[in-house]
DOSELO-671853 format. One record per residue: x, y, z of N, C-alpha, C in turn; residue in three letters. Coordinates in nm, 3 decimals. Atoms other than C-alpha are relative to their C-alpha. Example, Ala and Ser with C-alpha at 12.3 -4.5 7.8 and 13.67 -1.06 7.14 Angstrom:
# DOSELO-671853
NODE; 0.089; -0.119; 0.000; 1.230; -0.450; 0.780; 0.090; 0.120; 0.000; Ala
NODE; -0.082; -0.119; -0.006; 1.367; -0.106; 0.714; -0.077; 0.109; 0.073; Ser
# end
This chain:
# DOSELO-671853
NODE; 0.111; 0.069; 0.046; 1.547; -0.460; -0.917; 0.046; -0.097; -0.089; Met
NODE; -0.032; 0.083; 0.078; 1.542; -0.768; -1.097; -0.115; -0.002; -0.098; Thr
NODE; 0.111; 0.023; 0.105; 1.368; -0.861; -1.445; 0.026; -0.129; -0.004; Glu
NODE; 0.023; 0.084; 0.064; 1.258; -1.136; -1.631; 0.003; 0.002; -0.141; Thr
NODE; 0.032; 0.008; 0.138; 1.237; -1.245; -1.989; -0.163; -0.062; -0.085; Asn
NODE; 0.202; 0.050; 0.028; 0.851; -1.413; -1.923; -0.067; 0.103; -0.020; Ile
NODE; 0.106; -0.078; 0.070; 0.603; -1.199; -2.111; -0.128; -0.023; 0.086; Arg
NODE; 0.104; 0.045; -0.094; 0.311; -1.198; -1.847; -0.117; 0.024; -0.070; Pro
NODE; 0.185; 0.011; 0.093; -0.073; -1.308; -1.977; -0.043; 0.149; 0.050; Ile
NODE; 0.067; -0.096; -0.017; -0.233; -0.949; -2.008; -0.131; -0.019; 0.055; Arg
NODE; 0.151; 0.071; -0.059; -0.551; -0.959; -1.814; -0.067; 0.134; -0.051; Thr
NODE; 0.068; -0.113; 0.004; -0.626; -0.572; -1.977; 0.012; 0.005; -0.146; Phe
NODE; -0.045; -0.118; 0.152; -0.638; -0.380; -2.335; 0.045; 0.086; 0.022; His
NODE; -0.089; -0.144; -0.010; -0.367; -0.140; -2.333; -0.101; 0.093; -0.047; Pro
NODE; 0.060; -0.080; 0.071; -0.520; 0.177; -2.373; 0.051; 0.168; 0.077; Arg
NODE; -0.120; -0.147; -0.065; -0.370; 0.549; -2.334; -0.153; 0.093; -0.024; Arg
NODE; 0.129; -0.112; -0.020; -0.632; 0.794; -2.506; 0.091; 0.136; 0.034; Gly
NODE; -0.055; -0.137; -0.007; -0.588; 1.134; -2.489; -0.029; 0.101; 0.185; Arg
NODE; 0.118; -0.082; -0.134; -0.608; 1.350; -2.172; -0.008; 0.139; -0.068; Met
NODE; 0.033; -0.141; -0.006; -0.773; 1.664; -2.125; 0.091; 0.122; 0.114; Ser
NODE; -0.137; -0.061; -0.059; -0.569; 1.967; -1.991; -0.028; -0.004; 0.145; Thr
NODE; 0.001; 0.037; -0.134; -0.719; 1.926; -1.657; 0.050; -0.111; 0.057; Arg
NODE; -0.126; 0.135; -0.044; -0.557; 1.570; -1.628; 0.125; 0.029; -0.005; His
NODE; -0.131; -0.032; 0.032; -0.260; 1.664; -1.814; 0.060; 0.033; 0.116; Ala
NODE; -0.052; -0.104; -0.086; -0.201; 1.956; -1.562; 0.020; -0.099; 0.162; Asp
NODE; 0.023; 0.128; -0.112; -0.279; 1.692; -1.285; 0.110; -0.068; 0.004; Ala
NODE; -0.107; 0.087; 0.014; -0.031; 1.454; -1.384; 0.089; 0.077; 0.009; His
NODE; -0.104; -0.112; -0.014; 0.238; 1.716; -1.447; 0.030; 0.046; 0.169; Thr
NODE; 0.007; -0.053; -0.083; 0.193; 1.864; -1.126; 0.036; -0.129; 0.173; Thr
NODE; 0.023; 0.053; -0.099; 0.121; 1.561; -0.882; 0.070; -0.166; -0.007; Leu
NODE; -0.054; 0.182; -0.017; 0.255; 1.200; -1.060; 0.176; 0.004; 0.091; Trp
NODE; -0.093; 0.025; -0.017; 0.618; 1.293; -0.970; -0.001; -0.044; 0.207; Pro
NODE; 0.045; 0.052; -0.157; 0.474; 1.263; -0.560; -0.060; -0.101; -0.014; His
NODE; 0.111; 0.093; -0.031; 0.213; 1.052; -0.599; 0.012; -0.141; -0.073; Leu
NODE; -0.010; 0.115; 0.135; 0.310; 0.806; -0.927; 0.053; -0.089; 0.064; Gly
NODE; -0.056; 0.110; -0.022; 0.424; 0.480; -0.936; 0.010; -0.083; -0.161; Leu
NODE; 0.022; 0.052; 0.117; 0.505; 0.336; -1.274; 0.055; -0.184; 0.006; Thr
NODE; 0.064; 0.162; -0.025; 0.480; -0.069; -1.280; 0.076; -0.034; -0.128; Val
NODE; -0.091; 0.037; 0.106; 0.802; -0.227; -1.440; 0.000; -0.124; 0.009; Ile
NODE; 0.014; 0.177; 0.034; 0.754; -0.559; -1.587; 0.102; -0.089; 0.042; Asp
NODE; -0.157; 0.065; -0.066; 0.998; -0.854; -1.402; 0.028; 0.074; 0.116; Gly
NODE; -0.056; -0.067; -0.085; 1.037; -0.577; -1.134; -0.074; -0.091; 0.158; Asp
NODE; 0.047; 0.053; -0.176; 1.011; -0.778; -0.780; 0.068; 0.015; 0.100; Arg
NODE; -0.015; -0.065; -0.124; 1.202; -0.556; -0.546; -0.134; 0.044; 0.080; Thr
NODE; 0.080; 0.006; -0.077; 1.006; -0.550; -0.244; -0.068; 0.153; 0.025; Glu
NODE; 0.083; -0.141; 0.017; 0.731; -0.227; -0.262; 0.022; 0.011; 0.181; Leu
NODE; -0.003; -0.055; -0.186; 0.807; -0.018; 0.112; -0.161; 0.111; 0.008; Asp
NODE; 0.122; -0.079; 0.025; 0.425; 0.068; 0.106; 0.017; 0.154; 0.137; Leu
NODE; -0.030; -0.106; -0.110; 0.501; 0.278; 0.451; 0.073; 0.133; -0.044; Ala
NODE; -0.037; -0.091; 0.026; 0.747; 0.498; 0.284; -0.044; 0.024; -0.162; Gly
NODE; 0.096; -0.029; 0.156; 0.525; 0.530; -0.034; -0.090; 0.110; 0.049; Leu
NODE; 0.140; -0.097; -0.046; 0.244; 0.669; 0.191; 0.073; 0.088; 0.126; Phe
NODE; -0.052; -0.067; -0.105; 0.461; 0.831; 0.450; -0.073; -0.040; 0.107; Gly
NODE; 0.034; 0.031; -0.152; 0.314; 0.670; 0.736; -0.043; -0.145; 0.017; Arg
NODE; -0.011; 0.155; 0.019; 0.236; 0.305; 0.865; -0.214; 0.020; 0.034; Thr
NODE; 0.184; 0.018; -0.035; -0.173; 0.246; 0.833; -0.048; -0.097; -0.110; Ala
NODE; 0.077; 0.117; 0.074; -0.414; -0.004; 0.643; 0.002; -0.008; -0.163; Pro
NODE; -0.013; -0.034; 0.143; -0.364; -0.021; 0.266; -0.099; -0.093; -0.089; Val
NODE; 0.116; 0.025; 0.084; -0.622; -0.071; 0.015; 0.023; -0.038; -0.143; Val
NODE; -0.049; 0.029; 0.149; -0.545; -0.195; -0.338; -0.065; 0.004; -0.067; Leu
NODE; 0.073; -0.092; 0.075; -0.734; -0.039; -0.604; 0.025; -0.085; -0.125; Glu
NODE; -0.077; 0.086; 0.158; -0.669; -0.323; -0.950; -0.136; 0.071; -0.095; Ile
NODE; 0.065; -0.030; 0.112; -0.818; -0.112; -1.231; -0.138; 0.099; 0.040; Gly
NODE; 0.084; -0.128; -0.082; -0.980; 0.207; -1.109; -0.075; 0.072; -0.083; Phe
NODE; 0.065; -0.097; 0.101; -1.122; 0.352; -1.429; 0.003; 0.172; -0.002; Gly
NODE; -0.033; -0.104; -0.021; -1.156; 0.697; -1.409; 0.035; 0.047; 0.168; Met
NODE; -0.005; 0.003; -0.176; -1.087; 0.684; -1.005; -0.107; 0.115; 0.047; Gly
NODE; 0.120; -0.125; -0.079; -1.417; 0.903; -0.885; -0.031; -0.127; 0.115; Asp
NODE; 0.089; 0.086; -0.116; -1.522; 0.540; -0.660; 0.124; 0.037; 0.092; Ala
NODE; -0.154; -0.049; -0.087; -1.127; 0.537; -0.553; -0.032; 0.123; 0.072; Thr
NODE; -0.011; -0.133; -0.049; -1.110; 0.939; -0.462; -0.141; -0.019; 0.115; Ala
NODE; 0.151; -0.010; -0.106; -1.481; 0.878; -0.285; 0.023; -0.068; 0.121; Ala
NODE; -0.050; 0.127; -0.116; -1.352; 0.562; -0.078; 0.081; 0.082; 0.078; Met
NODE; -0.093; -0.098; -0.057; -1.039; 0.771; 0.031; -0.050; 0.113; 0.082; Ala
NODE; 0.020; -0.137; -0.068; -1.207; 1.115; 0.116; -0.116; -0.077; 0.108; Ala
NODE; 0.096; 0.015; -0.104; -1.446; 0.892; 0.368; 0.067; -0.105; 0.058; Ala
NODE; -0.048; 0.096; -0.077; -1.202; 0.668; 0.500; 0.181; 0.053; 0.014; Asp
NODE; -0.161; -0.052; -0.004; -0.854; 0.885; 0.594; 0.058; -0.084; 0.066; Pro
NODE; -0.041; 0.093; -0.077; -0.769; 0.633; 0.817; 0.084; -0.125; -0.051; Asp
NODE; -0.057; 0.135; 0.101; -0.655; 0.370; 0.521; 0.065; 0.093; -0.113; Arg
NODE; -0.081; -0.065; 0.135; -0.414; 0.445; 0.226; -0.038; -0.119; -0.125; Asp
NODE; 0.030; 0.044; 0.131; -0.531; 0.363; -0.124; 0.077; 0.010; -0.083; Phe
NODE; -0.083; 0.043; 0.086; -0.309; 0.225; -0.367; -0.087; -0.070; -0.147; Leu
NODE; 0.068; 0.047; 0.181; -0.468; 0.247; -0.750; 0.086; -0.059; -0.065; Gly
NODE; -0.066; 0.082; 0.140; -0.329; 0.076; -1.022; -0.091; -0.004; -0.146; Val
NODE; 0.133; 0.010; 0.087; -0.475; 0.136; -1.355; 0.098; 0.010; -0.145; Glu
NODE; -0.109; -0.013; 0.113; -0.339; 0.127; -1.726; -0.064; 0.103; -0.081; Val
NODE; 0.099; -0.086; 0.043; -0.585; 0.401; -1.895; 0.072; 0.117; 0.031; His
NODE; -0.048; -0.117; -0.064; -0.395; 0.680; -1.867; -0.094; 0.148; 0.001; Thr
NODE; 0.092; -0.129; -0.016; -0.670; 0.957; -1.890; -0.080; -0.055; 0.120; Pro
NODE; 0.012; 0.076; -0.094; -0.781; 0.766; -1.575; 0.069; 0.050; 0.112; Gly
NODE; -0.091; -0.064; -0.144; -0.473; 0.824; -1.372; -0.039; 0.173; -0.030; Ile
NODE; 0.009; -0.147; -0.051; -0.501; 1.201; -1.462; -0.111; 0.037; 0.034; Gly
NODE; 0.149; -0.017; -0.063; -0.873; 1.204; -1.348; 0.045; -0.026; 0.132; Asn
NODE; -0.022; 0.043; -0.143; -0.776; 1.034; -1.022; 0.055; 0.088; 0.046; Leu
NODE; -0.139; -0.085; -0.013; -0.436; 1.273; -0.997; -0.119; 0.128; -0.011; Leu
NODE; 0.079; -0.145; 0.007; -0.695; 1.578; -1.059; -0.065; 0.008; 0.125; Ala
NODE; 0.086; -0.002; -0.072; -0.950; 1.466; -0.822; 0.076; -0.001; 0.140; Leu
NODE; -0.064; -0.017; -0.131; -0.695; 1.375; -0.527; 0.083; 0.138; 0.049; Val
NODE; -0.055; -0.131; 0.034; -0.510; 1.745; -0.612; -0.151; 0.106; 0.079; Gly
NODE; 0.132; -0.091; -0.029; -0.904; 1.910; -0.582; -0.034; -0.008; 0.154; Glu
NODE; 0.022; 0.044; -0.143; -0.985; 1.727; -0.271; 0.104; -0.006; 0.117; Arg
NODE; -0.091; 0.003; -0.114; -0.685; 1.757; -0.074; 0.049; -0.143; 0.022; Gly
NODE; -0.075; 0.119; -0.047; -0.621; 1.380; -0.050; 0.152; -0.038; 0.046; Leu
NODE; -0.141; 0.031; -0.034; -0.309; 1.279; 0.119; 0.020; -0.159; 0.025; Thr
NODE; -0.008; 0.133; -0.040; -0.384; 0.910; 0.134; -0.037; -0.113; -0.130; Asn
NODE; 0.023; 0.053; 0.124; -0.407; 0.818; -0.239; 0.149; -0.009; -0.063; Val
NODE; -0.081; 0.041; 0.079; -0.111; 0.660; -0.437; -0.068; -0.089; -0.134; Arg
NODE; 0.056; 0.054; 0.157; -0.163; 0.599; -0.824; 0.131; -0.108; -0.077; Val
NODE; -0.102; 0.095; 0.045; 0.011; 0.329; -0.981; -0.036; -0.027; -0.173; Ala
NODE; 0.014; 0.019; 0.194; 0.039; 0.290; -1.419; 0.095; -0.133; -0.021; His
NODE; -0.069; 0.097; 0.075; 0.112; -0.055; -1.515; -0.101; -0.162; -0.010; Gly
NODE; 0.088; 0.113; -0.019; -0.005; -0.393; -1.498; 0.001; -0.063; 0.155; Asp
NODE; 0.030; 0.038; -0.161; -0.187; -0.496; -1.155; 0.080; -0.109; 0.049; Ala
NODE; -0.078; 0.109; -0.064; -0.007; -0.828; -1.113; 0.145; 0.020; 0.046; Met
NODE; -0.149; -0.019; -0.039; 0.318; -0.746; -1.184; 0.028; 0.127; 0.116; Glu
NODE; -0.064; -0.111; -0.142; 0.299; -0.442; -0.882; -0.049; -0.121; 0.104; Leu
NODE; 0.019; 0.090; -0.107; 0.149; -0.748; -0.691; 0.077; -0.081; 0.054; Val
NODE; -0.119; 0.028; -0.045; 0.438; -0.885; -0.682; 0.097; 0.017; 0.077; His
NODE; -0.056; -0.080; -0.068; 0.603; -0.639; -0.539; -0.030; 0.013; 0.154; Arg
NODE; 0.056; -0.008; -0.093; 0.375; -0.606; -0.253; 0.002; -0.134; 0.123; Ile
NODE; -0.032; 0.094; -0.143; 0.510; -0.774; 0.091; -0.122; -0.118; 0.037; Pro
NODE; 0.105; 0.109; -0.060; 0.314; -1.077; 0.233; -0.091; 0.067; 0.112; Ala
NODE; 0.075; -0.049; -0.103; 0.000; -1.007; 0.442; 0.019; 0.154; 0.013; Glu
NODE; 0.022; -0.147; -0.044; 0.055; -0.620; 0.381; -0.123; 0.040; -0.027; Ala
NODE; 0.124; -0.080; 0.081; -0.278; -0.546; 0.218; -0.129; -0.009; 0.133; Leu
NODE; 0.141; 0.012; -0.107; -0.625; -0.469; 0.452; -0.086; -0.069; -0.071; Asp
NODE; 0.111; 0.068; 0.086; -0.838; -0.514; 0.131; 0.071; 0.013; -0.152; Ala
NODE; -0.002; -0.013; 0.170; -0.812; -0.576; -0.249; -0.143; 0.020; -0.054; Val
NODE; 0.146; -0.018; 0.068; -1.074; -0.424; -0.476; 0.024; -0.025; -0.143; His
NODE; -0.034; -0.005; 0.145; -1.123; -0.557; -0.824; -0.149; 0.038; -0.045; Val
NODE; 0.099; -0.029; 0.010; -1.437; -0.399; -0.935; -0.018; 0.024; -0.156; Phe
NODE; 0.001; -0.035; 0.096; -1.557; -0.430; -1.276; 0.117; -0.028; -0.109; Phe
NODE; -0.130; 0.022; 0.122; -1.240; -0.588; -1.456; -0.052; -0.058; -0.120; Pro
NODE; 0.057; 0.078; 0.153; -1.246; -0.705; -1.841; -0.101; -0.128; 0.032; Asp
NODE; 0.063; 0.096; 0.034; -1.501; -0.977; -1.876; 0.085; -0.119; -0.082; Pro
NODE; -0.060; 0.109; 0.086; -1.300; -1.142; -2.157; -0.092; -0.143; -0.038; Trp
NODE; 0.103; 0.094; 0.008; -1.629; -1.285; -2.258; 0.035; -0.138; -0.115; Pro
NODE; -0.003; 0.109; 0.087; -1.499; -1.527; -2.531; 0.103; -0.101; 0.049; Lys
NODE; -0.012; 0.087; -0.071; -1.405; -1.853; -2.418; 0.193; -0.010; -0.041; Ala
NODE; -0.179; 0.026; 0.010; -1.029; -1.875; -2.585; 0.043; 0.187; 0.036; Arg
NODE; -0.103; -0.114; -0.111; -0.945; -1.506; -2.368; -0.027; -0.014; 0.123; His
NODE; -0.004; 0.010; -0.156; -1.036; -1.672; -2.036; 0.087; -0.026; 0.064; His
NODE; -0.123; 0.022; -0.068; -0.684; -1.740; -1.970; 0.039; 0.158; 0.068; Lys
NODE; -0.040; -0.105; -0.039; -0.690; -1.365; -1.942; -0.082; 0.108; 0.096; Arg
NODE; 0.085; -0.051; -0.079; -0.938; -1.292; -1.700; 0.101; 0.037; 0.117; Arg
NODE; -0.101; -0.041; -0.144; -0.772; -1.134; -1.376; -0.039; -0.110; 0.105; Leu
NODE; 0.045; 0.096; -0.137; -0.996; -1.362; -1.115; 0.029; -0.107; -0.060; Ile
NODE; -0.040; 0.114; 0.051; -0.829; -1.677; -1.200; 0.072; -0.050; 0.127; Arg
NODE; -0.074; 0.068; -0.143; -0.665; -1.922; -0.921; 0.159; 0.029; 0.023; Pro
NODE; -0.118; -0.081; -0.076; -0.304; -1.829; -0.969; -0.019; 0.130; 0.061; Gly
NODE; 0.014; -0.066; -0.090; -0.398; -1.514; -0.912; -0.079; 0.067; 0.098; Asn
NODE; 0.040; -0.026; -0.151; -0.616; -1.494; -0.641; 0.085; -0.114; 0.096; Val
NODE; -0.127; 0.014; -0.132; -0.363; -1.701; -0.449; 0.089; 0.087; 0.027; Ala
NODE; -0.105; -0.120; -0.067; -0.134; -1.401; -0.497; -0.058; 0.104; 0.075; Leu
NODE; 0.095; -0.186; -0.083; -0.410; -1.127; -0.401; 0.010; -0.071; 0.165; Leu
NODE; 0.046; 0.070; -0.117; -0.486; -1.385; -0.087; 0.104; 0.021; 0.112; Arg
NODE; -0.109; 0.041; -0.057; -0.133; -1.433; -0.015; 0.102; 0.182; 0.026; Glu
NODE; -0.021; -0.177; -0.035; -0.121; -1.023; 0.011; -0.056; 0.066; 0.085; Arg
NODE; 0.060; -0.021; -0.070; -0.383; -1.004; 0.221; 0.028; -0.042; 0.145; Leu
NODE; -0.012; -0.031; -0.156; -0.363; -0.963; 0.644; -0.099; -0.107; 0.014; Arg
NODE; 0.150; 0.086; -0.071; -0.565; -1.236; 0.830; -0.092; 0.082; -0.029; Pro
NODE; 0.119; -0.122; -0.027; -0.890; -1.098; 0.791; -0.041; 0.128; -0.076; Gly
NODE; 0.048; -0.139; 0.131; -0.853; -0.889; 0.487; -0.086; -0.034; -0.060; Gly
NODE; 0.154; 0.050; 0.095; -1.131; -0.902; 0.242; 0.054; 0.038; -0.145; Val
NODE; -0.033; 0.004; 0.123; -1.094; -0.961; -0.094; -0.142; 0.036; -0.089; Leu
NODE; 0.161; -0.025; 0.037; -1.384; -0.760; -0.299; -0.023; 0.025; -0.132; His
NODE; 0.040; -0.054; 0.171; -1.522; -0.798; -0.654; -0.115; 0.020; -0.070; Cys
NODE; 0.097; -0.017; 0.045; -1.777; -0.699; -0.858; 0.016; -0.007; -0.155; Ala
NODE; 0.000; -0.007; 0.123; -1.863; -0.763; -1.201; -0.153; 0.005; -0.051; Thr
NODE; 0.181; 0.011; 0.043; -2.260; -0.704; -1.421; 0.058; -0.084; -0.093; Asp
NODE; -0.005; 0.114; 0.072; -2.142; -1.018; -1.615; -0.031; -0.109; 0.055; Trp
NODE; 0.033; 0.112; -0.089; -2.332; -1.285; -1.497; 0.105; -0.112; -0.050; Pro
NODE; -0.117; 0.166; 0.021; -2.089; -1.601; -1.666; 0.139; 0.017; 0.093; His
NODE; -0.090; -0.044; -0.052; -1.822; -1.398; -1.519; 0.015; 0.003; 0.174; Tyr
NODE; 0.022; 0.015; -0.116; -1.968; -1.367; -1.185; -0.009; -0.136; 0.105; Ala
NODE; -0.012; 0.169; -0.034; -2.034; -1.738; -1.171; 0.151; -0.090; -0.017; Glu
NODE; -0.136; 0.087; -0.015; -1.648; -1.830; -1.271; 0.052; 0.085; 0.130; Ala
NODE; -0.087; -0.010; -0.129; -1.549; -1.578; -1.007; -0.031; -0.069; 0.122; Met
NODE; 0.027; 0.020; -0.164; -1.763; -1.706; -0.714; 0.068; -0.231; -0.017; Ala
NODE; -0.057; 0.154; -0.013; -1.597; -2.087; -0.846; 0.083; -0.006; 0.061; Glu
NODE; -0.139; 0.009; -0.035; -1.253; -1.973; -0.841; 0.013; 0.048; 0.132; Thr
NODE; -0.032; -0.028; -0.129; -1.288; -1.777; -0.518; -0.073; -0.106; 0.121; Leu
NODE; 0.091; 0.154; -0.120; -1.542; -2.064; -0.288; 0.188; -0.123; -0.042; Asp
NODE; -0.077; 0.108; -0.004; -1.232; -2.304; -0.439; 0.125; 0.021; 0.054; Ala
NODE; -0.150; -0.053; -0.083; -0.930; -2.100; -0.252; -0.009; -0.078; 0.095; Asp
NODE; 0.020; 0.072; -0.122; -0.871; -2.286; 0.052; 0.047; 0.116; 0.141; Pro
NODE; -0.058; -0.100; -0.057; -0.747; -1.981; 0.200; -0.092; 0.146; 0.063; Gly
NODE; 0.126; -0.126; 0.001; -1.076; -1.752; 0.150; -0.144; -0.035; 0.095; Leu
NODE; 0.110; 0.028; -0.071; -1.409; -1.760; 0.335; -0.086; 0.136; -0.066; Arg
NODE; 0.061; -0.077; 0.085; -1.714; -1.594; 0.142; -0.065; 0.071; 0.129; Arg
NODE; 0.053; -0.090; -0.076; -1.867; -1.299; 0.298; -0.130; 0.046; -0.016; Leu
NODE; 0.080; -0.050; 0.084; -2.238; -1.172; 0.253; 0.039; 0.118; -0.051; Pro
NODE; -0.035; -0.135; 0.101; -2.225; -0.940; -0.005; -0.120; 0.124; 0.046; Ala
NODE; 0.032; -0.146; -0.033; -2.282; -0.559; 0.054; 0.010; 0.080; -0.094; Thr
NODE; -0.020; -0.097; 0.124; -2.313; -0.361; -0.250; -0.019; 0.130; 0.017; Pro
NODE; -0.027; -0.132; -0.001; -2.366; -0.047; -0.126; 0.117; 0.014; 0.105; His
NODE; -0.115; -0.027; -0.028; -2.041; -0.082; 0.057; 0.117; 0.111; -0.061; Ala
NODE; -0.047; -0.040; 0.086; -1.880; 0.081; -0.207; -0.065; 0.134; -0.091; Arg
NODE; 0.095; -0.112; 0.108; -1.943; 0.394; -0.434; -0.083; -0.084; -0.143; Pro
NODE; 0.016; -0.024; 0.059; -2.097; 0.363; -0.749; 0.081; 0.020; -0.118; Glu
NODE; -0.119; -0.036; 0.114; -1.876; 0.327; -1.064; -0.069; -0.027; -0.138; Thr
NODE; 0.057; -0.009; 0.166; -1.902; 0.428; -1.457; -0.068; -0.079; -0.034; Lys
NODE; 0.024; 0.127; 0.028; -1.892; 0.065; -1.528; -0.126; -0.068; 0.027; Phe
NODE; 0.127; 0.064; -0.087; -2.150; -0.039; -1.288; -0.141; 0.048; -0.055; Glu
NODE; 0.096; -0.047; 0.061; -2.397; 0.223; -1.425; 0.007; -0.049; -0.142; Arg
NODE; 0.048; 0.032; 0.161; -2.338; 0.111; -1.799; -0.068; -0.156; 0.048; Arg
NODE; 0.066; 0.126; -0.055; -2.424; -0.229; -1.676; -0.114; -0.032; 0.053; Gly
NODE; 0.153; -0.004; 0.001; -2.721; -0.130; -1.513; -0.124; 0.046; -0.089; Ala
NODE; 0.069; -0.032; 0.137; -2.862; 0.049; -1.796; -0.003; -0.090; -0.089; Glu
NODE; 0.041; 0.127; 0.142; -2.806; -0.237; -2.044; -0.087; -0.119; 0.074; Ala
NODE; 0.118; 0.108; -0.033; -3.032; -0.438; -1.784; 0.068; -0.129; 0.044; Gly
NODE; -0.107; 0.115; -0.080; -2.689; -0.656; -1.646; -0.024; -0.008; 0.143; Arg
NODE; -0.001; 0.033; -0.116; -2.735; -0.792; -1.280; 0.130; 0.024; 0.036; Pro
NODE; -0.114; -0.057; -0.073; -2.449; -0.616; -1.053; 0.016; -0.128; 0.092; Ile
NODE; -0.057; 0.122; -0.076; -2.245; -0.907; -0.879; 0.101; 0.066; 0.098; Ala
NODE; -0.124; -0.043; -0.063; -2.078; -0.816; -0.559; 0.026; -0.127; 0.073; Asp
NODE; -0.052; 0.128; -0.097; -1.828; -1.121; -0.382; 0.085; 0.056; 0.039; Leu
NODE; -0.089; -0.061; -0.114; -1.660; -1.036; -0.086; 0.045; -0.135; 0.096; Arg
NODE; -0.038; 0.105; -0.067; -1.409; -1.301; 0.094; 0.123; 0.047; 0.073; Tyr
NODE; -0.103; -0.028; -0.106; -1.209; -1.282; 0.395; 0.106; -0.083; -0.011; Glu
NODE; -0.058; 0.133; 0.012; -0.879; -1.454; 0.412; 0.026; -0.059; 0.188; Arg
NODE; -0.004; 0.077; -0.108; -0.865; -1.704; 0.700; 0.121; 0.009; 0.062; Ser
# end
């Protein structure tokens, strides 16, 4: 492992929260086998086949929230592996609980900064990247913290195999416009038709819809 002294720009609000007994029990039981701690500055290449115990297409789920959508997609798509990364500890506990309750074998859970994890993933190793309802950072002075910005998009695109898909969703119209502008400008990505029903509804999506905000799905394929 190698580490740097450069502090990354965080794309999230650090959140801990209290785990329920169900979440804590799942964490105690399953984290040693299914969990991965993300260490800032670690650039050791991640062995995805070793992590999942098989060679299969891998989907990276960035910011999975409480994990309900991730668990649903993994259950419906057992031929692909799902690597979810989150900073919210109750969400991590909930996803682990869902994995245990549903007997899912194709989910692994990482705790920490998603872009630090992306640095460890080999080039062209991912079948898809999902960025569903990331923090919109609406204030102009915080736009540098948005996850979908040119440098991050280039890094995510490099981790996708040719033909792999980067799927983003947001309920903030201004962020949707900024996302589309950034993704359209990337020379290695091609926009695909939006298919909002190609994924389960998330808690954040329901909140946005209840508040009257439109849902934008942006799908791009690596050329």
